[in-house]
C-alpha positions as CSV (number, residue, x, y, z in Angstrom):
1,M,0.0,0.0,0.0
2,I,1.5,3.3,-1.1
3,D,0.6,6.8,0.1
4,G,0.7,9.2,-2.9
5,E,-1.1,11.6,-5.1
6,A,-2.5,11.3,-8.6
7,V,-1.6,14.3,-10.8
8,I,-2.2,15.3,-14.4
9,H,0.5,17.3,-16.3
10,R,-0.9,19.7,-18.9
11,E,1.3,22.3,-20.7
12,G,4.1,22.1,-18.2
13,R,1.9,22.4,-15.0
14,L,0.0,20.2,-12.7
15,D,-3.7,20.6,-13.6
16,F,-5.9,19.9,-10.6
17,A,-9.1,20.9,-12.5
18,A,-8.4,18.2,-15.1
19,L,-8.1,15.6,-12.4
20,Q,-11.1,16.8,-10.6
21,Q,-13.3,16.5,-13.7
22,R,-12.7,12.7,-13.8
23,T,-14.3,12.1,-10.4
24,S,-17.7,13.0,-11.7
25,R,-17.5,11.2,-15.1
26,R,-18.8,7.7,-16.0
27,P,-16.2,4.9,-16.1
28,A,-16.2,4.8,-20.0
29,A,-15.5,8.6,-20.1
30,V,-12.8,8.3,-17.5
31,A,-11.2,5.5,-19.6
32,R,-11.2,7.7,-22.7
33,L,-9.7,10.6,-20.8
34,A,-7.0,8.4,-19.3
35,G,-6.0,7.1,-22.7
36,R,-5.8,10.6,-24.1
37,E,-4.2,12.3,-21.0
38,P,-2.9,9.7,-18.5
39,A,-2.5,10.6,-14.8
40,H,0.7,9.9,-12.9
41,L,1.0,8.7,-9.3
42,I,3.6,10.4,-7.2
43,A,4.6,8.1,-4.3
44,F,5.2,9.7,-0.9
45,D,5.4,6.8,1.5
46,L,5.1,3.0,1.9
47,L,2.6,1.7,4.4
48,L,2.2,-2.0,3.6
49,H,4.4,-4.4,1.6
50,A,4.4,-8.1,1.1
51,G,2.0,-8.5,4.0
52,T,4.1,-6.4,6.4
53,T,2.5,-3.4,8.0
54,M,5.0,-0.5,8.2
55,L,3.0,2.2,10.0
56,D,5.2,1.9,13.1
57,W,8.5,1.9,11.1
58,P,10.5,5.2,11.3
59,Y,10.2,7.3,8.1
60,R,13.9,6.7,7.1
61,E,13.2,2.9,6.9
62,R,9.9,3.3,5.1
63,R,11.6,5.6,2.6
64,A,14.4,3.1,2.0
65,A,11.8,0.3,1.4
66,L,9.9,2.6,-1.0
67,E,13.1,3.3,-3.0
68,S,13.9,-0.5,-3.0
69,L,10.4,-1.2,-4.3
70,F,10.8,1.2,-7.2
71,Q,14.2,-0.2,-8.1
72,G,13.2,-3.9,-7.7
73,H,10.2,-3.5,-10.0
74,G,11.7,-1.0,-12.4
75,L,8.8,1.4,-11.8
76,A,8.6,4.3,-14.2
77,A,5.9,6.5,-15.6
78,P,3.1,6.7,-14.8
79,W,4.7,5.9,-11.4
80,A,7.0,8.6,-9.9
81,L,8.9,8.7,-6.7
82,T,8.9,12.0,-4.9
83,P,12.4,13.4,-4.2
84,T,13.6,13.8,-0.6
85,T,16.5,15.7,1.1
86,G,17.8,16.5,4.5
87,D,19.3,19.8,3.3
88,P,17.0,22.8,4.1
89,D,18.7,24.9,1.4
90,Q,17.9,22.2,-1.2
91,A,14.3,22.2,0.0
92,R,14.0,26.0,-0.4
93,Q,15.4,25.7,-3.9
94,W,12.8,23.1,-4.8
95,M,10.0,25.4,-3.6
96,T,11.3,28.2,-5.9
97,Q,12.0,25.9,-8.9
98,W,8.8,23.9,-8.8
99,A,6.3,26.8,-8.2
100,A,6.1,27.5,-11.9
101,A,4.9,23.9,-12.4
102,G,2.1,24.2,-9.9
103,V,3.7,22.5,-7.0
104,E,2.2,24.0,-3.8
105,G,5.2,23.5,-1.5
106,I,7.0,20.8,0.5
107,V,6.2,18.4,3.4
108,A,8.7,18.0,6.3
109,K,8.7,14.6,8.0
110,G,10.8,13.5,11.0
111,A,13.3,10.8,10.0
112,S,12.3,8.8,13.1
113,Q,8.6,9.5,12.8
114,P,6.1,6.7,12.4
115,Y,3.1,7.0,10.0
116,Q,0.1,8.4,11.9
117,P,-3.1,8.0,9.9
118,G,-5.7,10.7,10.5
119,R,-3.3,13.0,12.3
120,R,-1.2,15.9,11.2
121,G,2.1,14.8,12.4
122,W,4.0,16.5,9.5
123,Q,4.6,20.1,8.6
124,K,3.5,21.4,5.2
125,Y,5.1,24.5,3.8
126,R,3.4,26.3,1.0
127,R,5.0,28.9,-1.2
128,R,2.9,32.0,-1.0
129,E,3.1,35.1,-3.1
130,T,1.2,38.4,-3.3
131,A,-1.1,39.3,-6.2
132,E,-3.8,41.8,-6.9
133,A,-7.4,41.3,-8.1
134,I,-10.6,43.4,-8.2
135,I,-13.3,43.0,-5.6
136,G,-16.4,41.8,-7.4
137,A,-18.6,40.6,-4.6
138,V,-18.8,40.1,-0.8
139,T,-20.3,37.7,1.6
140,G,-22.0,39.1,4.6
141,T,-23.4,42.6,4.1
142,L,-22.0,45.7,2.5
143,A,-21.9,47.3,5.9
144,H,-20.0,44.4,7.4
145,P,-18.3,42.2,4.7
146,Q,-17.1,38.8,5.8
147,T,-15.2,37.6,2.8
148,L,-14.4,38.8,-0.7
149,L,-14.9,37.3,-4.1
150,L,-12.1,38.6,-6.4
151,G,-12.0,38.8,-10.2
152,R,-9.8,39.7,-13.1
153,Y,-10.7,40.6,-16.7
154,T,-9.9,38.4,-19.7
155,N,-8.5,39.7,-23.0
156,E,-12.1,39.8,-24.3
157,G,-13.2,42.1,-21.4
158,E,-15.0,39.4,-19.4
159,F,-14.9,39.7,-15.6
160,R,-14.2,36.3,-14.1
161,L,-13.9,35.0,-10.6
162,V,-10.3,34.1,-9.7
163,A,-10.2,33.8,-5.9
164,R,-12.2,33.7,-2.7
165,S,-10.8,35.1,0.5
166,T,-10.6,33.8,4.0
167,P,-12.6,35.8,6.6
168,L,-11.4,39.4,6.6
169,P,-9.7,40.9,9.7
170,E,-11.8,43.4,11.5
171,R,-9.8,46.4,10.3
172,L,-10.3,45.4,6.7
173,R,-14.0,44.8,7.2
174,G,-14.3,48.5,8.3
175,D,-12.2,49.7,5.4
176,G,-14.2,47.6,2.9
177,A,-17.5,48.9,4.2
178,E,-16.3,52.4,3.6
179,L,-15.0,51.9,0.1
180,I,-17.2,49.3,-1.7
181,T,-20.4,50.4,-3.4
182,P,-23.4,48.3,-4.4
183,A,-23.5,46.9,-8.0
184,R,-26.0,48.2,-10.5
185,A,-28.0,46.2,-12.9
186,G,-25.9,44.3,-15.4
187,H,-23.2,43.1,-13.0
188,P,-21.6,40.1,-14.7
189,W,-21.8,37.9,-11.6
190,Q,-25.5,38.6,-11.0
191,E,-26.5,35.1,-12.0
192,M,-23.3,33.3,-11.0
193,R,-23.7,30.2,-8.8
194,I,-20.8,28.7,-6.8
195,S,-20.8,26.2,-4.0
196,S,-20.4,27.5,-0.4
197,H,-17.5,25.1,0.3
198,W,-15.6,22.2,-1.2
199,G,-17.8,19.2,-1.9
200,S,-21.0,21.1,-1.1
201,R,-24.1,21.5,-3.3
202,E,-25.3,24.4,-1.3
203,P,-24.9,27.7,-3.2
204,L,-22.8,30.5,-1.7
205,A,-24.8,33.6,-0.8
206,F,-23.0,36.8,-1.9
207,T,-23.7,40.4,-2.9
208,P,-22.1,41.8,-6.1
209,V,-20.4,45.2,-5.8
210,T,-19.0,47.7,-8.2
211,P,-15.7,46.2,-9.5
212,E,-13.6,49.2,-8.9
213,L,-11.6,48.5,-5.7
214,V,-8.4,46.5,-5.8
215,A,-7.3,44.1,-3.1
216,E,-3.8,42.7,-2.5
217,F,-3.7,39.1,-1.2
218,F,-1.4,36.2,-0.3
219,G,-2.1,33.0,-2.2
220,D,-0.3,29.7,-2.6
221,M,0.8,28.2,-5.9
222,A,-2.3,26.0,-6.4
223,I,-3.5,28.0,-9.4
224,D,-5.6,26.4,-12.2
225,A,-5.9,28.5,-15.4
226,G,-5.4,31.7,-13.4
227,R,-7.8,30.8,-10.6
228,W,-6.6,30.2,-7.0
229,R,-7.9,26.8,-5.8
230,H,-7.5,27.6,-2.1
231,P,-8.9,30.6,-0.2
232,V,-6.5,33.6,-0.2
233,G,-5.7,35.9,2.6
234,V,-6.4,39.6,2.0
235,H,-3.4,41.7,2.9
236,R,-4.7,45.2,2.2
237,L,-7.0,47.3,0.0
238,R,-5.2,49.1,-2.7
239,G,-6.8,52.6,-3.0
240,D,-3.7,53.6,-5.0
241,M,-4.5,51.2,-7.8
242,T,-7.3,51.0,-10.4
243,P,-8.8,48.0,-12.1
244,E,-6.6,48.9,-15.1
245,D,-3.5,48.2,-13.0
246,V,-4.5,44.6,-12.3
247,P,-3.0,41.9,-14.7
248,L,-5.5,40.3,-17.0
249,L,-6.6,36.7,-16.3
250,E,-4.0,34.1,-17.1
251,T,-5.1,32.0,-20.1
252,A,-4.3,28.5,-21.1
253,W,-1.4,29.8,-23.1
254,G,0.2,31.8,-20.3
255,T,-0.2,35.1,-18.6
256,A,-2.2,37.6,-20.5
257,P,-0.7,41.0,-21.2
258,H,-0.7,43.5,-18.3
259,K,-3.3,45.6,-20.0
260,R,-7.0,45.7,-20.3
261,P,-8.8,45.8,-23.6
262,E,-9.4,49.3,-24.9
263,A,-13.0,50.5,-24.6
264,A,-13.2,51.0,-28.4
265,T,-12.9,47.2,-28.8
266,Q,-15.9,46.5,-26.5
267,P,-18.7,48.8,-27.6
268,A,-21.3,46.3,-26.3
269,K,-19.9,46.6,-22.7
270,E,-20.1,50.3,-22.3
271,E,-23.0,50.0,-19.9
272,T,-21.4,47.4,-17.6
273,M,-20.0,48.0,-14.2
274,A,-16.5,47.7,-15.6
275,K,-16.8,51.1,-17.1
276,T,-17.7,52.9,-13.8
277,P,-15.2,55.8,-13.3
278,Q,-12.9,55.4,-10.3
279,R,-14.2,57.4,-7.3
280,T,-12.0,59.9,-5.5
281,V,-12.2,59.7,-1.7
282,Y,-11.4,62.7,0.5
283,R,-11.0,62.0,4.2
284,V,-11.2,64.7,6.9
285,T,-9.1,63.5,9.9
286,P,-7.4,64.9,13.0
287,A,-3.9,66.2,12.2
288,G,-2.4,65.4,15.6
289,E,0.1,67.8,17.3
290,R,1.6,69.9,14.4
291,G,2.6,72.9,16.3
292,D,1.3,75.3,13.7
293,G,-2.3,75.5,14.9
294,N,-3.7,73.3,12.2
295,R,-5.6,70.5,14.0
296,W,-7.4,68.9,11.0
297,Q,-6.4,67.8,7.6
298,V,-7.9,66.6,4.3
299,E,-6.3,63.4,3.0
300,H,-6.7,62.0,-0.5
301,K,-4.7,60.0,-3.1
302,E,-3.1,61.8,-6.1
303,G,-2.0,59.0,-8.4
304,R,0.2,56.9,-6.1
305,R,1.0,59.8,-3.7
306,E,-1.0,60.5,-0.6
307,E,-1.7,64.2,-0.1
308,R,-2.5,65.9,3.2
309,E,-3.8,69.4,3.3
310,P,-3.8,71.1,6.8
311,H,-6.7,73.2,8.2
312,R,-7.3,75.0,11.5
313,T,-10.8,73.7,12.2
314,Q,-12.8,70.6,11.2
315,E,-15.4,72.9,9.6
316,E,-12.7,74.4,7.3
317,A,-11.4,71.0,6.4
318,I,-14.9,69.7,5.6
319,S,-15.6,72.8,3.4
320,A,-12.3,72.4,1.5
321,A,-12.9,68.6,1.0
322,R,-16.4,69.1,-0.3
323,S,-15.3,71.8,-2.7
324,Q,-12.6,69.6,-4.1
325,A,-14.9,66.6,-4.3
326,K,-17.4,68.6,-6.4
327,G,-14.7,69.2,-9.0
328,H,-13.7,65.6,-9.2
329,E,-17.0,63.6,-9.5
330,P,-17.7,60.9,-8.8
331,A,-16.2,61.5,-5.3
332,Q,-16.9,61.0,-1.7
333,V,-16.0,62.9,1.5
334,I,-15.6,60.9,4.7
335,V,-15.5,62.8,7.9
336,H,-13.8,61.2,10.9
337,G,-14.1,62.3,14.5
338,R,-11.2,62.7,17.0
339,D,-11.6,59.1,17.9
340,G,-11.1,58.0,14.3
341,R,-14.7,56.9,13.8
342,I,-16.7,58.0,10.8
343,R,-19.1,60.7,11.7
344,T,-20.7,61.5,8.3
345,E,-20.2,61.2,4.6
346,Y,-21.0,63.2,1.4
347,T,-21.1,61.7,-2.1
348,Y,-21.0,63.6,-5.4
349,G,-21.7,62.4,-8.9
350,N,-23.1,59.1,-9.9
351,D,-22.6,57.3,-6.6
352,P,-25.7,55.5,-5.1
353,R,-24.4,55.2,-1.6
354,R,-24.9,57.2,1.6
355,T,-25.4,60.9,2.1
356,P,-25.9,63.0,-1.1
357,G,-23.9,66.2,-1.2
């Protein structure tokens, strides 16, 4: 009895989606797919051999027996023996080299450790990298979002789901509630149905939002056709980025150009949410101890720079922020109290949310 994992190689990468499709096919269809695109078994461990149970053997002895089994039977493709090393530097190098092939990471086992069925006695280290995507929907409510559904555009201008997030930290829930806006009619995910969790038939309840806010997240290397298979952890909201700054969805032939299609090539999509202008946000906040008598300030992003304009009173700061917002519609003014909490908001232009200006 061998502990291992079945994989399918497609275009130089492990393709989990192709393997998953076979679990729901009829035997005849699976046989045809196996003939056209055979799976491989990567062997990790040896648990039973020639009537001998090896669960209590130390890993070093199980590994030696597994290698002997491969040599003695001349096992080759579709059989594969996972490599092993006791050198941490070699393991780190593997994590870097194999990430491009879709390998998620490495597993560390103790050389003297027995096999422990049903228990997590080993350490799994996944390679994680940051990426950006556009928030297309939330679970929970707009006022208190729980998780994010993230998307990217294709070369054809289609907005597709690429990742689901783990539950948001409390600080990001507050930031998200301030910055996201409800979707209007015609959102591309309005009729989308996805399962609530792995193996479930229950649909996930979510609320589409205007796809204008970018999120930076940490994800592992389990990526199928540009979509992250495991939930990702949101690191921060990128108010300094626009949807045009986010890479296009990776296609089956590699990463799409870092550019969205020009509007002129998509006349039929001029009415979609993707064309909503980016909203400028002005925040009125306490300025702290400046020493010049200015106790309030107006904060806003100017490209990638964060600008702060000092004012003596909160009333002056609010007046200045509202004046600037009216000249940069659509825009929003968010007024914070001395405790940092939001006191009121003003919106200008085609923005359906909160207090009209």
